[in-house]
C-alpha positions in Angstrom: 13.4 -8.7 10.9 12.8 -11.9 13.0 10.7 -14.6 11.6 8.6 -16.6 13.7 6.7 -19.8 13.2 4.1 -19.9 15.8 2.1 -22.8 13.7 4.9 -24.9 13.1 5.1 -24.1 8.7 7.5 -26.3 6.8 11.0 -24.6 7.1 10.8 -23.6 3.3 7.6 -21.7 3.9 9.5 -19.6 6.4 12.6 -19.6 4.8 10.5 -17.7 1.7 9.0 -15.0 3.8 12.8 -14.1 5.3 14.5 -11.2 3.5 18.2 -11.1 3.4 18.0 -6.8 2.2 19.7 -4.4 4.4 19.2 -1.4 2.7 21.8 1.6 2.3 21.3 3.9 5.1 20.8 6.8 2.1 19.4 4.2 -0.5 15.3 4.0 0.0 13.3 1.7 -2.0 9.5 2.8 -3.8 7.7 0.8 -1.7 9.3 2.2 1.4 8.4 6.0 0.3 4.8 5.1 -0.5 4.5 4.3 3.6 4.3 7.1 6.2 7.2 8.2 6.9 7.0 7.4 10.7 6.1 3.6 10.0 9.7 3.4 7.0 11.7 5.1 9.6 10.5 3.2 12.4 11.0 0.0 10.3 14.5 0.6 9.3 15.3 2.3 13.4 14.3 -1.0 14.7 14.8 -3.6 12.0 16.9 -6.1 14.2 13.9 -6.4 16.7 11.1 -6.0 14.8 9.2 -9.7 14.8 6.7 -11.1 12.4 4.6 -14.5 12.5 5.5 -16.3 9.0 1.7 -17.2 9.0 1.0 -13.3 8.6 3.3 -13.1 5.8 1.6 -15.6 3.4 0.4 -13.3 1.0 3.5 -12.0 0.3 4.9 -15.2 0.2 2.5 -15.9 -2.7 3.4 -12.6 -4.1 6.6 -13.6 -4.4 6.6 -16.8 -6.0 4.2 -15.3 -8.5 6.7 -12.7 -9.4 9.4 -15.8 -9.6 7.3 -17.6 -12.1 6.6 -14.7 -13.9 10.6 -13.6 -13.9 11.6 -17.2 -15.4 9.4 -16.4 -18.7 10.9 -15.8 -21.7 10.4 -11.4 -22.6 10.7 -10.0 -26.3 13.3 -8.2 -27.6 11.7 -4.9 -26.6 11.2 -6.1 -22.9 13.2 -5.7 -19.6 12.1 -7.5 -17.1 13.2 -7.5 -13.1 15.5 -4.7 -13.2 16.4 -2.8 -10.2 17.1 1.4 -11.1 18.7 3.7 -9.2 18.5 7.6 -9.3 20.0 10.0 -7.0 17.1 12.8 -5.6 19.3 15.0 -3.2 21.4 13.1 -0.4 19.5 10.3 -1.2 19.2 7.5 -3.8 15.8 6.1 -5.3 15.9 2.8 -6.0 13.2 0.5 -7.7 12.5 -2.9 -9.5 9.6 -3.3 -11.8 8.3 -6.5 -13.0 8.4 -5.4 -17.0 9.2 -2.8 -19.3 8.0 -2.6 -23.0 9.9 -0.3 -25.0 7.9 -0.5 -27.7 4.9 0.3 -25.9 6.6 2.5 -23.5 4.8 1.1 -20.7 5.9 -0.1 -16.8 4.3 -2.8 -15.6 3.5 -4.3 -12.3 2.1 -7.5 -11.0 0.2 -7.8 -8.1 -1.9 -9.9 -5.5 -4.9 -8.3 -4.5 -8.2 -8.4 -3.3 -11.8 -8.2 -5.5 -12.6 -5.1 -2.7 -9.8 -2.6 -4.0 -11.3 -3.0 -8.1 -15.0 -2.7 -6.5 -14.2 0.3 -4.8 -11.8 1.5 -7.8 -8.7 2.2 -4.9 -6.0 2.6 -7.2 -4.4 6.3 -6.1 -1.3 3.9 -4.4 -1.0 1.6 -7.7 -0.8 4.7 -9.7 1.9 6.5 -7.4 4.1 3.6 -7.5 4.1 3.1 -11.4 4.6 7.2 -12.0 7.8 6.8 -9.7 8.9 3.8 -11.6 8.1 5.4 -14.9 9.9 8.9 -13.8 12.8 6.2 -12.8 13.1 5.2 -16.1 13.2 8.4 -17.9 15.7 9.7 -15.8 17.8 6.8 -16.9 17.0 7.3 -20.2 14.1 5.1 -21.1 11.2 6.7 -22.6 7.9 5.8 -20.6 4.3 7.7 -21.0 2.1 4.6 -18.8 2.1 2.1 -16.2 0.4 -0.8 -15.9 -0.9 -2.9 -13.1 -2.0 -6.6 -13.9 -3.9 -7.9 -10.4 -4.3 -11.5 -9.5 -7.7 -11.0 -7.4 -6.8 -13.4 -4.6 -10.8 -13.8 -3.1 -12.1 -13.8 -6.7 -15.6 -15.7 -6.5 -17.3 -17.0 -9.8 -20.3 -16.7 -8.4 -20.2 -13.5 -7.5 -18.8 -12.5 -10.9 -22.2 -13.8 -12.3 -24.3 -12.4 -10.2 -23.0 -8.6 -8.4 -22.8 -5.7 -10.4 -19.4 -3.9 -10.8 -17.8 -7.5 -9.7 -14.9 -8.1 -11.7 -15.5 -10.3 -14.0 -12.1 -12.6 -13.8 -9.5 -13.3 -11.5 -7.5 -11.2 -12.9 -7.4 -7.2 -13.5 -6.0 -5.1 -15.9 -5.6 -1.6 -14.7 -3.8 1.1 -16.8 -2.4 4.2 -16.2 -1.5 7.1 -18.8 1.1 9.9 -17.6 1.4 13.2 -18.9 4.5 15.6 -18.4 2.8 17.8 -15.8 2.6 13.8 -13.9 6.6 13.9 -14.0 7.2 17.4 -12.8 4.6 16.3 -9.7 6.4 13.3 -9.2 9.7 14.9 -8.9 8.1 17.6 -6.4 6.8 14.7 -4.8 9.7 13.0 -4.2 11.6 15.9 -3.1 9.5 17.0 -0.5 9.1 13.1 0.6 13.1 12.7 0.8 12.9 16.4 2.6 10.6 14.8 5.5 12.8 12.1 6.0 15.6 13.6 6.2 14.2 15.7 8.6 12.2 12.5 10.7 15.8 10.6 11.1 17.2 13.4 13.3 13.9 12.9 15.9 13.3 10.3 18.4 11.0 7.9 17.9 7.8 9.6 19.9 8.8 12.6 18.0 8.4 11.8 14.3 5.4 12.7 12.2 2.3 11.0 13.0 0.9 9.3 9.6 -2.1 10.4 8.4 -5.5 9.0 8.3 -4.8 7.5 4.9 -1.5 5.8 5.4 -3.4 4.4 8.7 -6.0 3.0 6.6 -8.7 5.1 8.5 -11.7 5.9 6.9 -12.4 8.9 9.2 -15.7 8.6 12.1 -18.8 7.3 11.2 -22.7 8.7 12.8 -24.9 6.4 13.3 -28.8 7.1 13.9 -29.9 5.2 16.6 -33.6 4.6 18.0 -35.1 3.8 21.3 -35.1 0.1 22.0 -33.0 -1.0 19.0 -29.5 -1.7 19.3 -28.6 -2.0 15.5 -28.1 2.1 13.7 -31.3 2.8 11.6 -28.5 4.6 9.4 -24.7 5.1 9.2 -23.6 8.3 7.5 -20.1 10.1 7.4 -20.9 13.3 8.8 -23.2 14.6 11.6 -24.7 17.3 9.6 -25.7 14.4 7.2 -27.0 12.5 10.3 -29.1 15.3 11.7 -30.5 15.9 8.3 -31.5 12.0 8.2 -33.5 12.5 11.7 -35.4 15.0 10.0 -36.4 13.7 7.2 -36.7 9.8 8.5 -36.9 9.9 12.3 -34.3 8.7 15.3 -33.4 9.1 18.5 -30.2 9.8 19.1 -26.5 10.3 17.0 -24.0 7.8 18.1 -20.6 8.8 16.9 -17.9 6.2 16.1 -14.6 6.6 16.0 -12.6 5.8 12.9 -10.4 2.6 13.4 -7.0 2.9 12.4 -6.6 -0.6 10.7 -3.1 -0.4 9.2 -1.9 0.4 13.0 -3.8 -2.5 14.5 -3.2 -5.1 11.7 -0.1 -4.7 9.2 2.3 -2.0 10.4 5.1 -4.1 11.2 6.9 -1.3 13.4 3.7 -0.9 15.6 5.1 -2.3 18.8 7.7 0.7 18.5 5.4 3.4 17.5 4.0 5.9 20.5 0.3 6.5 18.4 -0.1 2.7 18.5 0.5 2.3 22.1 -1.7 5.4 23.0 -4.1 2.7 21.2 -3.2 -0.1 23.1 -3.0 1.7 26.8 
């Protein structure tokens, strides 16, 4: 990846955004598997061509700095920190580096930076999947693990909002714990095998024929339906389905329904491989 510096940021900050990681063709990190297969394959295939500006990576740098500080702390005899483990899965090797493992508690811990909105919405499915995979790797390498825990530092936390807004996290740090049952590990293994099978098939395809990312992977929450009234620019109500919008009109009034297509936020703002993706190119056309 090429790191640009359009704002003329100090060299150490730009250097912190760079990575020297060059994955083995058969080795895949947990964080890469959590992406859409198209995105993950395109990132690898075009790694030398992808450009990102250091200013767009500032929260990644911040997260790395937090991890570095915590890694320098002293762990107990029952804890292991910043350890990278590897487990073969079919023709591939799965690799994961957790932040902390506590053998006494049988829990794997990951530190993250996050927005308060993730907490407010309870949007934890990706965290749970990542921690479950870490726990599965630990178990495969001889460590007992039955739970995962995310310690999230909330980068946009407001003390004022915490005092006055219901459901707002009270502190700028939030702890989310996940308990794992045996059925979860069985499901995790099946998910990993299916994911690697999809990757193997995708690696044989040209860019344009790679399997499309799902709506969820593109951060697309679907089309919305706005109830409009003549003479008014703002919608009377915005609903998730046309049926809901029609029912609302019957009960409350309104003249028409305006369909607002869902927006692929990941493609537009966060996907490093977007320039090489035919779906993104069709959006820009």
